[in-house]
N, C-alpha and C positions, 0 to 999 in steps of 0.2 A: 870567168868572174872570180875575182880574188875576195876571200872572206877572212879578214883577221879574226883571230880567235884569242880572247883574252882569258887569263886565269890569274888567281893568287889574291883576289880581294878577301876581306874579312874584317873582323872587329879587333882593334888594337887599342891599348891605353895610350894616352898622351905621353910623349917622349920615346915611344916604342918604334919598332921598324917593321917594314912590310916590303916584299918584292913582288911586283906585278910582272907577268909575262905575256907576250903577244906573238903568235906564230902566224906567218903569212906565206902561203904556198905561192909557187910561181916565181916570176923573176924578182930580182932585188929591188926593193923600193926605199925611197926616203920615208921613214916612219916617225910617228909622233904620238904622244899621249896628250889628251884633252880631259878635262873633268867638268862635270856639271853638278853643282850643289842644289838643293831643293829651292826652287824659286828663282834660281839664277840662270844666266846664260851659259852655255858651254864656253869653256875658255882653254886656251893653250897652256900646257904645263911644260913640255920638254919635247925635243925632237932630235933625230940624228940622221945626218946625210948618208946616202948609200955610196956616194962617190969618194969621200974622204973621212967619213965618220966624224965630221964636225958636228958639234952639239950646241943646241940653244936651249936656254931655260928661261921660264917666267921669273920675274924678280921675286915672286913670293916663295919660290921653292929653291932658289939659287943657293948652293951650299948645303942643302939638306937632301936634295933628290940627286940621283945619277941615272942617266940613260945610257945603255950600252947594248951592243948587239952581238950575237953569235951568228955569223953569216952562214956557217956550215949547216945550222939548224934553222935558218931563216927566221930567227926568233929575236925579239927585241925586249929588253927588260927595263924596268923602272924601279930602281932601289930607292926606297923612301925611308929616311931616318928623321929622328927628333920630330915625329908627327905631332900635329896639333889639332885640336877639335875642328878648326877651320879647314882642315884638309879633307874632312868627310864630304864625299861626293861619289857619284858614279863616274868611274874612269873609263875612257874610251880609247882604244888604239886605232890609229888612222895611218893610211898608207897613200903615197902620191908618186906619180911617175917621174916627176922632176928630181934633179939631184940636189936642190937646195931646200934646207929646211924653211918652212913658211909657217906663220903663226895664225893664218886666217883659216877658218873652218872650210871655206869654199875652195881652198887650194888642194884639199885632199879628195881622192878619188874613191877610196874604199874605207869603210868604217866596220868596227867590231860592234858586238852587242852590248859591250859594257860590263864592267865588274864593280861591285859596290865596296867602298871602303869606309868604314866608320871608325872614328877616333874618339874614344871616351875620356872623360876627365879622370 
């Protein structure tokens, strides 16, 4: 059983930056970040393929967030810049066996417990 483990959440002011980390033991996976704001459904944020490191971003974070991986550490990072209050959410790391990034929740086989990000005005 693979258990992705997130870290790096916290409180940051609008316009600030924060980097989340996700470590997943075992074989290499295609990894993604999702987020869930209070009262809203969990939504795709960014993903990176394990085959060619192709990246995919949600329109709402394109140009502000960067996903990258350190394969030697089996760790994926989400660098978040120019943060806005609407980025406030619980952020979840997910892993899937397939080689392509998918944006649907059901496409992912393993999920972390989540880390909270709060962006204040």
